[in-house]
N, C-alpha and C positions, 0 to 999 in steps of 0.2 A: 745209084740205085737205092731206091727208098727201102729204108730198114721195116720190118714187120714189127708193129708194137704188140707188147703183149699186155694181157690184162693186168698181171701182178706187176710190172714195171709201170704201168701209168697208175696205178693205185700208190704204189710207194713214191713216185713222183709228187702225187696231190699231199700224201702225208708230209713229205719232206718241205713242201712249199707252205703248209699249214704249220708246221713246227718253226719255220723262218720267219713268218708273220708273226708268230706268237711270240718268238724271242725277240723281235723289233718293237712290238708293243711292249714287252716287259722293259726293255731298255730305255725307250722313248718316253714311256708315259706310265709305267711301274703299273701296267693294266695285262693280268695272265686271263686270256680267254678261256683257256681250258679248264682253269680254276673256277671262272664264272659260271661255264657252262656245266660243269661236271661237280659242283660244290656239295650237291646231295650224295654224291658217292665218291668216297675216296679210292674206292677199289677201281671203279671205272676210270676216274683220273690218272691212276697210276698205269691203266692197261693202255689209254691214250698213250702216254709218254712212253712207255714201252714200246707200241706201235710204231711210233714216230722214228724212234732210236735204231729200231730193226729195219725199217724203211730206209734210213741213212747208210746203214752198214751194206744193205743191197745194192743201193745206188752207188755206192763207194767200189764194191766189188765190179759192177758193170764198167766203171770208168777203168778201173785196172784192167779188167779184161779186153777192153775196147783197145786199150794203147799197146797190149802186148801182140794182138793180131797183127 
């Protein structure tokens, strides 16, 4: 049976993927895309990092709940 995908879940998955790509670029090439894009606003840069971290926690919560069921 196909699961119904919620908008929040899709947004969080995209944010986690973006965060993973950013970390990969930092590790491989020492290039931080978030800093390059939002260098003009440290507050906005911090907000992006906070959103990615919160999305990661939400995905973790979903994974734990999926295994419990």
